[in-house]
N, C-alpha and C positions, 0 to 999 in steps of 0.2 A: 540656567534651567537644563535640566534632561534629554537625550531626543523621546520623539518619539516611538514608539512599538507600531510601526510603520503595517508589521505580518498581525497583530493581534484585530490591528483597525481596519485591515482590510478581510481578514476571517471575518469579524462580526459582521461587517455588512452587507458582505454576499451571503450569510447565512440568515440574516434578516431576509433577504429579500427574495430565499426563497422558501419563505412558511409560508403554509396555504394559512390568512386572514380568519379562513372559515371553520377553522376545525381548531382556533384557540381559543374555542370557547370564552371569546368575549364579547361584552354588552355592544349593540348594535348603535351609533350614536346619526348614523345618516349621514353621512361626509362619504365621499364621492373615493373611487381610492385611484389618485393617478398614476401609480407607481406598487410594483406588485412587491407583496409581502407583510413584513407589521412595521407600523410606524415607531418611532424610540420607545416614543413614552405607553404605549400599549407595550413594549419588552415591559419596557423597568412595572407598568403593571403588575403586568407577571409572578416577575420575579421580587417583588416587594418590594423597591429600594425607590428612591428617588432618577426622574427623569433628568432630572445635571449631574446625575451622578451615573447611568447609564451610559447619557452620550459621553461624557470626558470617558467613560472607556470607551467606546465607539471611537474616540476622536484620538485615542491609541497612547493619554496621557500614561506618565507613572504610575502610579496604584496601587496597592494590590489590596484587591478586597478578599475576605475570607474563604474560607471551603463551603459552608454555607454558602456562600453570595456567589461564588463559580458553582457549587451545584445550582441553585436555581433558575440562573443565565441558564448556564444548559439545556433543561424543563424549558423554560419559558419559549426557545430557541426551536424545542425541538430535540437537539441533538442528542444523538446518539451514542453508547459508550467512548468511543474512535474519537468522539469530536468531543466532547466534554472529556479526553484528557488532551487535546493537543490544545483548548480553550488554557487547561490547567497551565501545560508547555510553553505554552505563548505572553505568558501570565509569572512564568518566572517569577525565583529571587530576586535575578539582580534586575541594576535598573541601567547599569550601561552594556551598549553593545559588544561583545561576547568578540575577544579576539578567533581566530583562526586557526584550528590545532591540527596536530595525525592521534590517532587513537593507534594504540598497538594493532599490531597486527591480527590476523582470529585466524586461528585454526582447532583443528578438531583430533581429538584424542582416541591414540590408535583403538578404545576399544568402542569409538560410537562406529569408528570405519569399519570394523569387524563383526557390529551388529549391524548393519547398510545392507552390508553382500551377505550377510545368513539370513536378510527376508526376501530370497530370490523367488521369480515372478513376481514381487511385488515392487513399483517401481515408486525409488526414495529419492529425496532434497532436503540437503543439510543448508540453508539457507541462513549469514548473519543479519549486519549492518546493513544498510541500505540494498540489501537482495540479495548481497556478493552472496556465490554459489561456492560453498566449502568441503561439500562432496557430495558425492550420487552412485548408487548401486549401478549393476548395470542394465536394470529395465528401466531405469530412469535416461537412462542413456541412451537406449531401445526405444521411448518413447518421446525423450523430446529433444537433445541433443547433447553429444559427449562436450563440455565443457570444458575440460580437460585440455579439447585441443588449444583453445584461446589459452593469449597468455596470459599470466594468472591475474594482469592491473586490470581486465577486459571479464574472467570470468563476473560477471554481474547479470541476474535472471533480469532485473527493468531496461537494459542497454539491451542485450539480447530479442528479451519481443520487443524492444522498440525503435533499432536500429536494421535487427535481422532481415531479410525477406524470406528467412526461411521459417520467423514464427510466425510471418505473415497470410503464410500457403500454409500455414500447418491449422493455427484457429479459430475455426469455421466464425467464434466470436472473435474473432482479433483481435475491434475495435471495443467489445469492454472488457477484455483479460486486457489488454494495454490500458486501459485507463483509469481501471482498479492500482495498475503497477504505479505513473505517476499519485494517487489519492493515499498511494501507501507510502510512497517515499516523502511527500508533503507530511504525513503521521509522521515519519522517522528524522526530518527535517526537523520540526517543532521542538523534537524533544530534544536533538541539541545541534542546535542550527552552527557551533564552532568546528562542528566535525570539517574534514580538509577533506577527506578524500568523498564527503559526500557533495558539499560545497561544485568539486568539480568536475561531478554524474551531472548535476543538474544540468552544471553550463555546455557540459558536450550535449545537453539531452538539448539542451533549446536550442542548439548551433546546430547539431542535426534531423531532431526529432520535429518531422511534419505536424504536430497533432500537437506534442508534447506544451510546449511555447499557452497554447488554443487551455486546455485543460488543467495545467499548471495555475491559469491567472484565476480558473472558478476556486481555487482553493477548497475543494471536497477534499475532506480526509476518508481513509480507511484505512481500515486492518483484517488483512485475513486468516482467517480462520477455520471456512468450513469452506469450502460450495462444490461445484463443478463445470468440466471443461472442455467441452464437444472438441474432438479434432477432425482431422483431416487426413491421417497419415500415409507418406507418401510408396509405405509397400503393401498394409492390411486392411487399408477403407477406411469408416469410420465409426467414433466409437466416443461414445462416455464415457469420464471418469469422474470419481468423485474426491473429492480431499480433503482431510483433516489435518491439523495441524499439533502438533507436540511441543512442548516449551520444554529445557532443560533444566533440572531441581538446581539453582546456582551458576546458572550462566541467558541471562536469560534477552538476551543478543547474539543466542543459535535454535532453530525452529527447523522442529522438523517435518517435512513436507510429507504424508503419507497418502500414494495412488488410490483407489480403488473400483472395482466394479460392480452393477448388481450382479448379485446369484442367479446362474441360469439365463443370463440373460446373451443381444446376439455382440454387445459387450469384450462381456466376458470370454463368449469362443475370442474375439479379436484381438485380444490385448493376451491369449494363450497362444493363438498362431504368432506375434508377437513374440510371448517368451520364449518357443520353441527355435521361430528365424537364431534371433538374438544367441544360442546355443552354439552354432553352426557360422555364426561371421567371426569373426575377427576386426571389422572393423565398424565404427557407426553409420546408420541408415543413407544418413543425409549428409554428401559434396561439402567439402570446411569453408566454410563462411569467409567474405568479405567483407570483415569490418573495419 
């Protein structure tokens, strides 16, 4: 008998427990809810499948629902696009536990380096799989940190966010930012559970980060496409930056994070001061971290 899909079972159970039954549009039956979230039979009803079928899915049985059923279950559980993608990944084509393997090292082509360096005054980060930092321009180093100071295998945005005191003091909303890193890593791990570098990063974060295991076990997934970050920069003070992500055609594993500030705002003036400072400095604003 094929072994159970424990990741799928955990994700479905936790997502179901987080659903707001009052917003699901279900008819009232007068029963008292003893646990939060939807009941299995309610999810099945909303998805248009039998209770037994959904129960077997939630038990991690190795069955393969059609795309329309996957979509219906995602809607019934109120999943966003990232959640539905994660569900599809966990249901994947394989019925066996994949063997851990290494993937080719990602590299940024010279033209992309040239492009981000030409975006002077605009912080740009280039992230790869599992949030590995593949490249950054001068303003990104000044705003966040110079990832080139780390050993090559430690140049990872999530690792920096969760393990470095520098990141904890830089972000006003550090816990929110750290949690989103964990949720994004959850999404990535579901997409490629056999990637050796991802499993090694997760193991390190479990061991060294106080909050990582708790957030990981919540099994929430998140895809960073845009948003804002509130910073308390050690040189120029408080500012808020907005970010947008740009994916490269033909290279879905590489993403540009481009940061900007609201026009004529205090944050824009603060970022301009930082840009002027970085032009006159030969070193990064923070001391070398001890990771």
